[in-house]
C-alpha positions as CSV (number, residue, x, y, z in Angstrom):
1,M,-11.6,17.3,1.1
2,P,-8.7,15.0,2.1
3,V,-5.3,15.8,0.7
4,V,-2.6,13.0,0.7
5,T,0.9,14.2,0.1
6,I,3.6,11.7,-0.8
7,T,7.3,12.7,-0.9
8,M,9.7,10.2,-2.3
9,A,12.9,9.9,-4.3
10,R,12.7,10.4,-8.0
11,G,12.8,7.3,-10.1
12,R,9.5,5.5,-10.0
13,S,7.7,4.8,-13.2
14,Y,4.4,6.3,-14.3
15,E,2.8,2.9,-13.8
16,Q,4.0,2.7,-10.3
17,K,2.7,6.1,-9.4
18,K,-0.6,5.3,-11.1
19,Q,-0.9,2.1,-9.1
20,L,0.1,3.8,-5.8
21,S,-2.5,6.6,-6.4
22,E,-5.3,4.1,-7.1
23,E,-4.4,2.1,-4.0
24,I,-4.3,5.2,-1.8
25,A,-7.6,6.4,-3.2
26,R,-9.3,3.0,-2.5
27,S,-8.0,3.0,1.1
28,V,-8.8,6.7,1.9
29,T,-12.3,6.5,0.5
30,S,-13.0,3.2,2.3
31,V,-11.7,4.3,5.7
32,L,-12.9,7.9,5.6
33,G,-16.1,7.4,3.7
34,V,-15.4,10.3,1.3
35,P,-16.2,10.2,-2.4
36,V,-13.1,9.7,-4.5
37,E,-13.9,12.9,-6.4
38,R,-13.1,14.8,-3.2
39,L,-9.7,13.3,-2.7
40,T,-6.5,15.0,-3.9
41,I,-3.2,13.1,-4.0
42,L,0.0,15.1,-4.5
43,I,3.3,13.3,-5.4
44,H,6.5,15.2,-4.8
45,E,9.6,13.7,-6.2
46,L,13.0,14.7,-5.0
47,D,16.4,14.1,-6.6
48,K,18.5,11.7,-4.4
49,E,21.0,14.6,-3.9
50,N,18.3,16.3,-1.9
51,I,17.6,13.5,0.5
52,A,19.8,12.5,3.4
53,L,19.4,9.4,5.5
54,S,21.5,9.1,8.7
55,G,23.5,12.2,7.6
56,K,24.5,10.7,4.2
57,L,23.0,11.9,0.9
58,L,21.3,9.1,-1.0
59,S,23.1,10.2,-4.1
60,E,26.4,9.1,-2.4
61,G,25.4,5.6,-2.0
């Protein structure tokens, strides 16, 4: 049972997350040959104040 975890900054729409999930499901099932029913996709959203890039919080910029 493959599990795909996506961690990203909060702010994407429901439709974007739905489309992303569908695309990932198509790709994983095609490449790994597993039934889509066995695939789990987890989306973790973080506030920008909890993500730093090059030592600077994304909320600062």
